[in-house]
N, C-alpha and C positions, 0 to 999 in steps of 0.2 A: 542382260535381264537380271532383275533382282531375284535373289534366291527364294524369297518367301512371299507368298500371296495369301491374303485373307479375304473371305467373303464379306461383302458390305452388308451390315445389318440394316434392315429397313423396318422402321416403326411407324406405321401409318398414322397421320395426324387426323384428328377429328375436325369437322367443319368449324366447330366453335373454338378450336385451339385448346380445349380443355381435356386433352387426352391423358393428363398425368405424366407426360414425358419429362424426364430430367434431361439436362444438357448431356449428361454422360450417355444416356440411351440414344439420344439423337445422333451423337458422334461416336457410336459404338463400333463402327465396322472397319474403318480404315479403307485404303484403296483396295478395291476388290478384284475378283477374277470372274466378272460376269460372263455368262455363257448363254447363247441362243442355241437351243437344242435342234438337232436334225428332226424334221417332221415328214418322213417319207410317206406316211399313210394319209395325212391330211390333204384335203383338196380333191381327192379322187371322186368323192360324191358331191362335190360342190361346183359342178360346171353347168348349173342351170342358167336359164336366161336371166336378164336383168329383172324381170318382174318377180322372180323367185328369190332375189338376193336377200330380202329381209327374212324370209322363212328359212333360208339355208344357212344363215350366218352362225358362227360360233359364239358362245358366251365365254369370255375369258375370266377365269377365276384366279384372283390374286390373294396370297396369304403367306404364312410361314409354315414349314413342314413340322409334323409331329417329331418329337425327339431330336430336334435340330440343336446341337450343342452351341453353335453360333447362329442365332436366328437370322435368316436372310430372306429377302423377298423372292417368291417363286410364282410362276404363272403356268396355269394349265388351261387347255381348251376343252369345253364341254358342249354337248348338243342335247337338245330336248329328246328324251327317249320316245320311240314311236308308240310305246304302250306302257302300262304300269308293270307289265311282266318283263319287259326288256330293259336292261340297264347297261349302258355303254360307259365304261370308266373314262374319266377325262384323260387327255393326252398331254404329257409335259411339253411346255413351250420354252420356258426360260428359267434360269436360276440365278441367284446372287445379283438381283437387280439393284441399281443404285438409287431407286426411288419407286414409288408406286406408279403404275402405268397411267396414261392419260388418253382419253378418247377424243377424236376430232368432234367438232360441233355436230356434224351429220352422222357420227358414229360409224363412218365407213372404214376408218383406220384407227389403230391403237398404237401409241408411242411407248417404246421401252427404252430405258437408258441403262447402260452398263459402264463400269469404270474398271480399267485394267492398268496394272503397273507396267510401264515400259522403261527403257534404259534412261530416258531423259525426262521422265515425269509421269503424268497420268493421261491415259488415252480414254476419252469419252466417246462412246458410240451410241448413236440414236438409230433405232430400228423401228420402221413403221410396218405394222402387220395389217394385211388385208383381213378385215373381220369376216368375210365370207369364206375364204379358203384357208385362213390362218397361215398364209404364206407371206414371205417378206415382199413388201411392195417397194420400199425404198430404204436405203441405209447410208449413213454418213458418219464420219468421225472427225474429231479434232484432238490434238495433243496439247495439254497444258504443261509447259516445260518448267523445270525447277521445283516441282512438287515432290517433297520427300516421301519415301515409302511408308512412313508412319503418319502421314497426313490423312485427312478425312475429306471426301468430296461428296456433297449432296447435289443432285441434279434434278431440276424441275422443268419438264417440257411444258410449253405453253402454245396452244393452238390459237390462231386468229381467224375468226369467221370472215370470209371474203378475201382471204390472203393465202397464198401458198407457202408463206414463211412460218416455220416453227421455231420459236425462240427457246433457248436453253439458258436457264438461270443456274449458275454454278456457285455454291457456297464452299469455299476452300478454307479449311481449317488446318493450321500447322502448329506443331509444338515449338515454343520459343525458349522455354527453359524447363529444366527438370531439377528437382532437389529432393532430399530425404526429409521427411517430417515425422513426428511422433503423434499417433492418434490412438485413442482408446479402443481396445478390442471390443467388438460388439457383444461378446458373451462374458468376458472376464472383467472388462473395464480397464485392464492394465495397458499402459502405453506401449505401443509397438511401432517400430520404424516402417514407414511406407513411402513409396515413391510418389511425389506430387508433380504434376505437369501443368504448366501454364500454356494455354492455347490462344491463338489469335486467328480471327476469321476475316475474310473479305469476300466480295462477290465478283464474278466475271460473267460476261454474256457471250453467247455464240448463237449463230442463226443457221438454220438448214432450209434450203430452197427445195420444195418437193418437186418442182418442175425440172430443174437441172440436176438435182442430187448434190449440189455444191454446199459445203459447210464453210462459213466465215467466222473469224474470231480465233482465239478468245480475246475479248476486250475486257481488261481488268479495270474494275471500278476503284476509285481511291476512297474506299469507305472502311479501311482497317483502322482500329479494331471495330468489328460489328458482330452482332449476334448472327449465328448461322441461319436461323429461321427467317423466312421472308414470305411475302405474298405477291403474286404476279397475275396479271390478266392482260389480254391483248385485244385490240380491235383491228380493223383492216389496214391501219397505217402505223399504229403505235403500240409499244409495250409499256404498261404501267407497272412499276415495281415499288413495293414498300419494303424498306429496310430500317434497321435500328442500330445506331451507334452504341457500342458497348461501354458503359462507364468503367473507368479504371480506378482501382482502389488507391493508386498512387497519384491521382489527379483529382482531388476533392473540388477544385474550382470548376472542372468540367462537369462533375456530377451536379453541382449546384446550378450550372448553366443549362444548356439544352442538349447536352451530350446524349441523354437517354431518350430524347424525343424521336419518334419515327419520322422518316422522310418519304415523301412520294416523289418519284422521278419518272419522267415520261421520255422514252427513247424512241425515235423513229425506227421502224423495223429495219434491221440490218446494220444499225449504228451502235457504237459504244459510247457516244456522247449524248448526254441528256439534253433534250430540247428545253425542258424546264424542270425545276426541282423546288419543292416547298415542304415546310413542316406539315406533318400529317397528324390529325387528332388521334387520341388514344382509342382503343388499346394498341399494344404492340402487335405487329403482324406475326402470323405463324399458324396457318391452317384454317383460318376463318373462311366461310363461304364467300366467294365473289362471283359475279355474273356480268358479262358484257351486254349492255342494252343496245337496241337497234340504233340509238343515237350515236353510239360509239363511246358513251360514258360507261363507267364501271361502277356497279353497286357492290358494296361490301357490308355483309351482315355481321354486326358486332354486339356483344353483350346479350345475345339471344333475343333482342327485341328492337334494335336500332339499325336502320339502313343508312350508310354513308354513300351518297352519290358523288362520285369523283369525276370532274370534267377533264377529259384527256386534252382539251384545247387550252384551258387556262390553269388547271391544277386546283381549281376551287372545289371545296368539299361542302356539300349540304347534307345535314343529318335529319332524318325523319324517324319518329317512333311509330312502330306498328302496334296499335292498341290491343289487337287480339293476342299478341305474343307477350303481353305484360301480365305475367302471373307470378305473384309473390311466393306461392307455395308449390311451384312446379318442381318436379324431380329433376336431378341432373340429366341433361338431355343432349342428344346429337342433333343440333339445329342444322337444317339444310336450306339451300336456296337454289332455284333453277330458273333461268330465263327461258321463255318460250318464244317460238317464232312469231306469235301474234302480238308480242310486246308485253304480255303479262309475265308476272314473276310468281312462281310457286314456292312457298316457304312452309316448313314444318317444324314443330316443336313437340315431339312425342311425349316428353316429360310432363307437358301441360295438356296433352290430348288435343292439340290444335293444329290445323293446317289452314293456310291463308293463300288466296289468289289475289294479287295486288296488281294495279295498273302502273307499270313502270314509267309510262308517259304522263301520268297525272299525279306526281308527288307521292307515288306508292299508295294511292287511295285503295282501301280494301274493297274489292268487288264482292267477295264472298269468303266466309270462313266456315270451316267444318270442325265440329267437336266430336271426339271419339274417346272411348275408355283408354286409359294409359296402358300400354303393353308392358309385359314383364321385363323387357330389356330396352328402355328408352335411351340408354347410354351405352357406348362401346361399339366396337366394330362387329359387323358391318354398319356403317353410319346411316345408310338409307333404310328408313323404317316405314316410309309412306311414299307412294308414287302416283303421278297423275297420268291418266291414259293419254295417248297422242291427240285425241280429239278434244280433250279437256272436259269430258262429260262425267268421268268416273274417277274417284280416288280409291286406291287400294292401300290398306294399312295393316300392320300386324294386329292380331286379335287381342282382346283384353287379357290382363294378367291371369284372370281366373280360369279362362277357357283355352287360351292360345289360339292357334290357327290364323286365319286371315279374314278380313272384312272388306266390303266394298260399299262406298257411299256415293250418292248422286250429288254432283257438285252444285247444281242449281238449288236444290232444296236442302242439302245437308243430311238427307235421310239415309239410313242403312238400307241397302238394296239386296245384299247377299252376304253370307258368311259361311265359313267352312272350318271345322275343327275335328281332329281325331285325337286330341289330347296333347299334341306336340306344341312346344313353345319355339317360335322362330325368332331369330335375332336380327335378320336383315331381309329386305324385300326389294326386288328390281323387276322392271318390265323390259322384256327383250323387244327388238324391232319387229319380230314376228307377231307380237301381241301376247305371247305367253309370259307368265309370271314365274320368277325364280326366287324361291324363299330359301333362306340359309338357316340351318340348325347348328347348335354347338357340338353335336355328336352325329356319327354316321347312321343313316345316309344323310349327309350334310346338305346336299342339293336336292330340293324338291320343286318340281315343275307343275304349274297349274295353267289351265285355260283362263280366258278373260272372264268366264262366269264362275271361276273358282273350282272347277272340276279338276281333280288330280290327274296328271298326265304321266307321272313317273318320277323316279328318284335316282340319284347317283352318289357313290361314295367318293371321297377324296381324302388324302392325308394332310391337307392344308387346314390350318386354322384360318378361316376365310376372313379377309379384311374388306374386300370389295369385289364387285362384278362389273365387267366392262363389255 
């Protein structure tokens, strides 16, 4: 066993890829020592019948702890308080995660990925948590051999609707050379010697079968050198993966050619060999929203206003502009996209005060769009600023910058139907399967629960700077 372990730093990416992350931050953590914590008290009160599962389930809160010297992803489980007077603190679930969690399409399970140093490389463990009892439903692991202890491994779990296969996209970055260089001191300007490292990344795939608990892979892709960031989505039969070759300063011919163009590759689930691969239109992948449509094609929201529909069968890409999202004076915004069971797609651009419900089966024709005052925090984590009710009749959004709170709009008419504010500015908003709303504040109590009519239900403290709710 290697003598030193470091926690993997997790810097959540915004749906638009505009999170201001540098490559240094993305690759900040090294191989980690991820840990799933013992949860002896969870699940004791969650043995209700199937009809009560939505009401009984936990909300998983993901973020980075206060005063964490090496920021790393942590997860806690929270429940809606029974009254405004009662507050139950969230219970720790996991620390030092190798990536942000991912929920299954039906939100029944949440996937956690951890990376640990072992004697012959890096061990990647995928844990599926039951969202009702916050207990381990399934777990599997795979070891990537030959990975040095100072490497960096980013793990992206990908669920496929209609399939029991969970794909794991691994970005493996290793140092290939180190040298001393002289750089100006940021305060004095005098040159000082510093260690410079050259990194090379490639991707690998692994697959976890939820039925058998078997893990297959890793399948290494021949895409070195490439940028570590990628985008992935899956349908019932295929994994679609966007990657970008990294231009090398010592190869100007490759830079002038197509070395920096992204590629879209389609892999049959369980396979490490692409069924097809083709050049993908700009921009580069890295956190932009994607959604799998009922047809099996994948929609990718880029530039904050264009949807690229990618055919899993042929690799053909069709681009459509969403007119309602075309705002020249919009504030920087956390643009989001969510595919719904009825085939519609819900998109939001809080910096422009616009939400759109589009028909994914009809060239993303806008069925309705809602305008609302721009909230105080249209950009930054948590990235969810507006949500659509399960029935699709009501949209909830953060309140205006002047008043804060929350607002509700009727989707059919676009009219404001309810609002609530007691002076607090919220930075994120989610709707839980029970129907309750969970709003996130930048300071404690950071978690505020509301009913569907915006009545306050209670609040809870957490030491996490919240990035997302699952």
